[in-house]
N, C-alpha and C positions, 0 to 999 in steps of 0.2 A: 787588231784592226776590225772594225765593224763593217761588214759587207752586206748591207741590207739591199733588197731589191728596190724598196721605196723608203726613203727617210723623210718624214714630214718636216724636218728642219732644213732641208735642202731646197732652195729656190729653183735650182736646175732640175731637180726631180719633179717639182710641180709643173714647170714649163714642159718638160719631156712627157709627162703624163697627159697634160692637156693636148699636146700635139698628137699623141697616140690615140686619144679618144676621138679627136676630130678626124684623124686618118681612118680610124675604124668606122666612124659614121659614114664617111664618104665612100668607103669600100663596101660595107655591108648594108648600108641603107642609102642607096644612090639617090633617093628622092630628096635627101638633104642637100644635094648639089644645086637644087633649084634656089636655095637661099643664098648661095655665093655666086656672084657673077663670074664668068670664066675669065674676064680681064683682070680679076683680083688675084688669081692663082700665083702669078709671078711675084707681085708685091708681097703676098702672104709668105712665100718662101724666103724672100729677101728679109722680111721682118723677123722671121724665125731664126734665120742665120745670124742676124745682128743681135737678137735677144740672147741666143746661146753664147755668142762671143762676149757680150757685155757681162752676162752672168759668170762666165769663166774668168774674166778679168777682175770681177768683184770678189771672187773667192780667194781669201787670203789665209783662212784657217781650215783645218780639217773638220768635217761634220762631227766627229767624236769630241772635238773641243768645244762644241756649242752646248 
C-alpha cells in the first residue's frame, strides 16, 4: 500500500492542500483576510465540506490503481 503524504493523482489531496494553503495564509499572513469578506467564511466552509464529500463519493478506485 502506497501511503504518500501527497499524491498528485488524488483530487482529494489537491483540495486538501489548497485548503491548507489558504488556512496558512489566513493564519500567518492576516492581511490576506482583507481579500475575503467576513460574511463569506460560513459559505466557504460549507463549500469545502460539500467538495470533500463529493470527492469522497467520486472515489471508486485506490490511488495505486491509477
